[in-house]
C-alpha positions as CSV (number, residue, x, y, z in Angstrom):
1,M,-2.6,9.9,27.0
2,L,-2.8,8.9,23.8
3,S,0.3,8.9,21.8
4,G,-1.9,9.7,18.7
5,A,-4.2,13.4,18.7
6,T,-7.7,13.7,18.9
7,V,-10.2,16.8,18.2
8,T,-13.5,17.7,18.8
9,V,-16.3,18.6,16.4
10,S,-18.9,21.4,16.4
11,K,-21.7,20.4,14.1
12,P,-22.6,16.5,13.2
13,L,-20.7,14.7,11.3
14,A,-22.9,13.6,8.5
15,E,-22.7,17.5,7.6
16,Y,-18.8,17.5,7.0
17,Y,-19.1,15.1,4.4
18,G,-20.8,16.2,1.2
19,N,-19.9,17.7,-2.4
20,N,-17.1,19.5,-1.1
21,Y,-15.4,17.0,0.6
22,Y,-15.6,13.9,-1.8
23,A,-14.0,16.5,-4.5
24,H,-11.2,17.8,-2.6
25,S,-10.4,15.9,0.4
26,C,-9.9,12.5,-0.8
27,G,-6.5,12.7,-2.6
28,S,-5.4,14.1,-5.7
29,S,-8.6,12.8,-7.8
30,P,-11.3,13.6,-7.1
31,Y,-13.5,10.7,-5.2
32,R,-16.6,10.3,-7.7
33,R,-17.6,7.4,-9.2
34,D,-16.8,8.3,-12.9
35,E,-13.2,8.8,-11.9
36,P,-11.3,5.8,-13.2
37,A,-8.6,5.6,-10.4
38,W,-10.9,5.1,-7.7
39,V,-13.2,2.4,-9.6
40,A,-10.2,0.5,-10.4
41,F,-8.7,0.9,-6.9
42,F,-12.1,-0.7,-5.5
43,G,-11.8,-2.9,-8.6
44,R,-7.8,-4.6,-7.0
45,I,-9.2,-4.6,-4.0
46,A,-12.2,-7.1,-4.5
47,D,-9.8,-9.4,-6.7
48,Q,-7.6,-9.6,-4.1
49,L,-10.6,-10.4,-1.6
50,V,-11.9,-12.8,-3.4
51,A,-8.2,-14.5,-4.1
52,E,-7.3,-14.8,-0.9
53,L,-9.8,-14.7,1.6
54,A,-12.9,-15.8,-0.4
55,P,-15.5,-14.4,1.6
56,R,-19.3,-15.2,0.8
57,S,-20.7,-12.5,2.3
58,V,-19.2,-8.7,3.4
59,L,-19.9,-5.4,4.9
60,D,-18.3,-2.2,3.9
61,A,-18.1,-0.2,7.3
62,G,-17.9,3.5,5.9
63,C,-18.6,2.3,2.3
64,A,-18.7,6.1,0.7
65,L,-20.0,5.9,-2.5
66,G,-20.1,2.3,-2.6
67,L,-17.6,1.5,-5.0
68,L,-16.2,-1.4,-2.7
69,V,-19.6,-3.0,-2.4
70,E,-20.8,-3.0,-6.5
71,A,-17.2,-4.3,-6.7
72,L,-17.6,-7.3,-5.1
73,R,-21.1,-8.3,-6.1
74,D,-19.9,-7.3,-9.7
75,R,-17.5,-10.6,-9.0
76,G,-20.1,-12.3,-7.5
77,V,-19.9,-11.8,-3.9
78,E,-22.6,-10.3,-0.9
79,A,-21.8,-7.3,0.3
80,W,-23.4,-4.6,1.7
81,G,-22.3,-1.0,3.5
82,L,-23.0,1.2,5.5
83,D,-22.2,4.9,5.6
84,F,-23.6,8.1,8.2
85,S,-23.2,10.8,5.6
86,P,-26.5,11.1,3.3
87,Y,-24.6,11.8,0.6
88,A,-22.6,9.6,0.1
89,I,-25.2,6.9,-0.1
90,D,-27.1,8.8,-2.9
91,Q,-24.3,8.3,-4.9
92,V,-24.0,4.9,-5.0
93,R,-24.6,2.9,-8.6
94,A,-28.5,2.4,-8.7
95,D,-28.9,-1.4,-8.9
96,I,-26.7,-1.5,-5.9
97,R,-28.0,1.3,-3.5
98,P,-30.4,-1.2,-2.0
99,F,-27.3,-3.3,-0.7
100,C,-26.0,0.4,1.3
101,W,-27.7,2.3,3.5
102,V,-27.4,5.6,5.7
103,G,-26.1,4.5,9.1
104,S,-24.0,4.5,12.1
105,I,-20.8,1.6,12.7
106,T,-21.8,2.2,16.6
107,R,-25.3,0.9,16.1
108,D,-26.2,-2.7,16.7
109,L,-26.3,-4.4,13.1
110,N,-29.4,-6.8,11.9
111,R,-26.6,-10.0,11.6
112,D,-22.6,-11.6,10.9
113,Y,-20.7,-11.5,8.3
114,D,-17.8,-13.2,6.6
115,L,-15.4,-9.7,6.2
116,I,-16.0,-7.1,7.7
117,T,-13.9,-3.8,5.9
118,C,-13.3,-0.8,7.8
119,I,-10.7,1.3,5.9
120,E,-9.4,4.7,6.7
121,V,-13.2,5.5,8.8
122,L,-12.3,5.6,12.5
123,E,-9.9,8.1,12.3
124,H,-13.0,10.7,11.4
125,L,-14.5,9.0,14.6
126,P,-14.4,11.0,18.4
127,A,-12.2,8.6,20.0
128,D,-14.9,7.2,22.6
129,D,-17.4,5.7,19.5
130,A,-14.0,4.3,17.6
131,D,-14.3,2.2,20.5
132,V,-17.6,1.2,20.0
133,A,-17.4,0.9,16.5
134,I,-14.8,-1.8,16.8
135,G,-16.9,-3.5,19.9
136,N,-19.6,-3.2,17.5
137,L,-18.5,-4.4,14.6
138,T,-16.3,-7.1,15.8
139,S,-19.5,-8.8,17.6
140,H,-20.3,-9.7,13.9
141,T,-17.6,-11.2,12.2
142,D,-14.8,-13.3,12.8
143,Q,-11.9,-11.0,10.3
144,M,-12.0,-7.3,9.9
145,L,-10.0,-6.3,7.0
146,F,-8.6,-2.2,8.9
147,S,-6.4,0.7,7.9
148,S,-6.4,3.8,9.9
149,T,-3.5,6.7,8.4
150,S,-1.5,7.2,11.8
151,D,0.3,10.9,10.8
152,D,-2.3,12.4,8.5
153,Y,-2.9,15.7,10.5
154,R,-4.0,17.8,8.4
155,E,-7.2,16.8,6.7
156,P,-9.5,18.8,9.0
157,T,-11.9,15.3,9.2
158,H,-9.2,13.4,11.0
159,L,-10.0,13.3,14.8
160,N,-8.6,10.7,16.2
161,V,-4.6,9.7,14.4
162,Q,-3.1,6.5,16.2
163,P,-0.3,4.4,15.7
164,P,-0.7,1.3,14.9
165,D,-0.5,-0.1,18.5
166,Y,-3.4,1.6,19.4
167,W,-6.0,-0.1,17.2
168,A,-4.0,-3.3,18.1
169,G,-4.9,-2.5,21.8
170,L,-8.9,-2.0,20.8
171,F,-9.3,-4.6,18.8
172,A,-7.1,-7.3,21.5
173,R,-10.4,-6.4,24.1
174,H,-12.5,-7.4,21.7
175,G,-9.8,-10.4,21.1
176,F,-9.5,-9.9,18.2
177,Y,-5.3,-9.9,17.2
178,R,-3.2,-9.1,13.3
179,D,-2.5,-11.8,11.7
180,V,0.9,-11.2,10.5
181,D,0.6,-13.8,7.7
182,F,-1.6,-11.6,5.6
183,E,-0.1,-8.5,4.2
184,A,-2.3,-6.0,2.5
185,P,-0.8,-3.3,0.3
186,Y,-2.9,-3.0,-2.4
187,V,-5.7,-1.3,0.6
188,A,-2.4,0.6,2.4
189,P,0.7,-0.2,3.2
190,H,-0.4,0.2,7.5
191,A,-3.5,-2.1,6.1
192,V,-3.9,-5.1,8.9
193,L,-6.3,-8.4,9.0
194,F,-7.5,-9.0,12.3
195,R,-8.8,-12.1,13.3
196,R,-11.1,-13.7,16.3
197,Q,-8.7,-16.1,18.8
198,H,-10.7,-18.6,20.1
199,G,-9.5,-20.1,23.9
200,A,-5.5,-19.6,24.4
201,P,-4.0,-17.2,21.7
202,I,-1.0,-20.3,21.5
203,A,-1.1,-19.7,17.3
204,T,-0.8,-16.2,17.7
205,I,2.0,-15.8,19.8
206,R,3.7,-18.7,17.6
207,A,3.0,-16.1,14.8
208,Y,4.2,-13.0,16.6
209,E,7.9,-14.8,17.9
210,R,8.2,-16.1,14.5
211,R,8.0,-12.4,12.8
212,C,9.9,-10.6,15.8
213,A,12.6,-13.6,14.9
214,Q,12.6,-13.1,11.6
215,L,13.0,-9.2,11.3
216,A,15.8,-9.2,14.2
217,R,17.6,-11.6,12.0
218,E,17.1,-9.1,8.3
219,N,18.0,-6.4,11.0
220,R,21.4,-8.4,11.9
221,E,22.4,-9.1,8.3
222,L,21.7,-5.9,7.1
223,R,23.2,-4.2,9.7
224,A,26.2,-6.5,9.3
225,A,26.3,-5.8,5.4
226,Q,26.4,-2.1,6.0
227,L,29.7,-2.4,8.3
228,A,31.5,-4.8,5.9
229,A,30.8,-2.6,2.4
230,P,32.2,-1.8,0.1
231,E,33.6,-5.6,0.3
232,G,30.0,-6.8,0.5
233,V,28.9,-4.6,-2.2
234,Q,31.7,-5.3,-4.5
235,E,31.1,-9.4,-4.2
236,S,27.5,-9.0,-5.5
237,L,29.2,-7.1,-8.5
238,P,29.2,-9.5,-11.0
239,R,25.6,-10.7,-10.1
240,V,23.9,-7.4,-11.1
241,A,26.3,-5.6,-13.1
242,P,24.8,-4.4,-16.6
243,A,25.8,-5.8,-19.5
244,D,27.7,-3.1,-21.0
245,P,30.6,-1.7,-18.4
246,E,30.3,1.6,-20.5
247,A,26.7,1.7,-19.8
248,A,26.9,3.4,-16.2
249,S,29.8,4.6,-13.7
250,E,31.8,2.7,-11.1
251,T,29.4,4.8,-8.7
252,E,26.3,3.6,-10.5
253,R,26.8,0.0,-10.7
254,R,28.1,0.1,-7.4
255,L,24.8,2.5,-6.4
256,L,23.1,-0.8,-8.3
257,A,24.6,-3.4,-6.9
258,A,23.9,-2.0,-3.6
259,I,20.1,-1.7,-4.0
260,V,19.5,-5.1,-5.0
261,G,21.8,-6.4,-2.1
262,A,19.7,-4.7,0.7
263,G,16.2,-5.7,-0.9
264,R,17.6,-9.5,-0.8
265,M,18.2,-8.9,2.7
266,I,15.7,-7.0,3.3
267,A,12.5,-8.9,1.6
268,P,14.0,-12.2,1.0
269,P,12.6,-13.9,-1.8
270,G,9.1,-16.0,-1.2
271,T,8.3,-14.0,2.0
272,P,5.4,-11.5,2.4
273,R,7.6,-9.1,2.5
274,R,8.6,-8.9,-0.8
275,R,5.5,-8.6,-2.1
276,V,5.4,-5.1,-1.0
277,L,8.5,-4.4,-1.3
278,R,8.0,-5.7,-5.0
279,H,5.2,-3.1,-5.2
280,V,6.6,0.0,-3.9
281,V,9.9,-0.1,-6.2
282,G,7.8,-0.8,-8.6
283,R,5.5,2.6,-7.8
284,F,9.2,4.7,-7.8
285,V,10.3,3.7,-10.8
286,D,7.1,4.6,-12.7
287,A,7.5,7.9,-11.0
288,L,11.5,8.1,-11.8
289,D,10.9,7.0,-15.9
290,R,8.6,9.3,-16.1
291,V,10.7,11.8,-14.9
292,Y,13.5,10.8,-16.8
293,V,11.8,10.9,-20.2
294,R,10.6,14.6,-19.3
295,V,14.7,15.3,-18.5
296,R,15.7,13.7,-22.0
297,R,13.1,15.3,-24.1
298,R,14.0,18.9,-22.6
299,G,17.8,17.7,-23.7
300,V,19.4,17.5,-20.3
301,G,21.5,14.4,-19.1
302,R,24.7,12.5,-19.7
303,A,23.1,10.8,-22.1
304,P,19.7,9.4,-23.7
305,M,17.1,7.0,-22.3
306,P,19.0,3.9,-23.5
307,E,16.5,1.5,-25.9
308,A,16.1,-1.4,-27.4
309,S,17.6,-2.0,-30.5
310,S,17.0,-5.0,-33.1
311,A,19.7,-7.1,-31.2
312,G,17.0,-8.3,-28.6
313,A,15.2,-7.3,-25.8
314,G,18.8,-7.2,-23.4
315,A,20.5,-5.1,-26.3
316,V,20.2,-1.5,-26.0
317,T,21.5,1.2,-28.1
318,S,23.8,4.0,-26.5
319,G,22.1,6.9,-28.8
320,P,23.6,9.7,-30.8
321,A,26.8,10.1,-30.4
322,G,28.4,12.4,-27.9
323,K,26.8,14.1,-25.1
324,V,23.8,16.4,-24.5
325,D,24.2,19.5,-23.6
326,G,23.5,20.3,-19.7
327,P,24.0,19.6,-16.5
328,E,24.8,15.6,-15.6
329,L,21.7,13.4,-14.0
330,S,22.7,12.2,-10.8
331,A,23.9,9.0,-10.6
332,P,21.0,7.8,-7.8
333,A,18.7,8.7,-10.9
334,R,20.4,7.3,-13.4
335,V,21.4,3.9,-11.4
336,M,17.3,3.8,-11.0
337,A,16.2,4.8,-14.9
338,L,18.9,1.5,-15.3
339,L,16.6,-0.6,-13.6
340,W,14.1,0.2,-15.6
341,A,15.2,0.5,-19.1
342,G,18.8,-0.1,-19.3
343,P,21.1,-3.0,-20.4
344,S,20.4,-4.7,-17.0
345,I,16.5,-5.1,-17.3
346,G,17.0,-8.5,-17.9
347,Q,19.5,-8.8,-14.7
348,A,19.2,-6.2,-11.9
349,R,15.0,-5.8,-12.3
350,P,13.9,-9.4,-11.9
351,A,16.5,-9.6,-8.7
352,L,14.4,-6.2,-6.9
353,E,11.5,-8.0,-7.9
């Protein structure tokens, strides 16, 4: 029995993917060509693929509106796309339309590609078709950038939601194994680059063992640090405590130190894991900053958001004397606000990044 979930459908799949689907089923923003968020998203993917993999030819399997195809072609890469939704292909930019066509990724292709991308597509196919698609696509490339959600069961068009090891097993049948040194958080946290392994997979086995050993060591060190708290936290305080001792309470300084210390142990500087942590923390802090600003504007909180003073980038002013009426923000919220805009901006936030 599969550990994921499969469902059946009662009409041709292409009929599900019209205007209503792209307007309401693809996240918080409608999936349209004129939506800046989607254009920027695929632009970032194209930039990273060009910088990290430098493919000369790319096929985007399940290209939808062709946004990745156009982003790659705008950057000088020969890119093509196919999708089984006639509606989606009709939305492709006019000058890119000759390079995109209506078709099925289960049907044989007429050429090979340096790279095939398949981003959040296979969960939309029945399990048998997804297996056939992987066999077809892997026969026309030596590397495939792949992502498929493992936990979004609520979307009605997700017919085959599976955990990562399920997909890894299907790729392995065709001689493709995960490149554990390649991470693509700019696509999705679960995005994987599968590469064809020729001959005995000695290098792949060594890479897996190296990553497993690293993760085991990180887990041991993190567990040891947790068992040693609060001594371990106290030892790290001088490195990360705010310059102004009045800017945060003792609890906040402890939390700040713990956050930075945990970040260093979970994702050591210079590792691929560090890049993922920086991306996640950056987005979280940005969101919290917006909430903190709104709270401040409503006059709720123990003190106003720290602001830079004329003394320089590292200095802050405490705002008007006295407290603002209203309930206090939680200590974690104030700590994250300090990471973003407090007196430790020159010390604590870079440590996280």
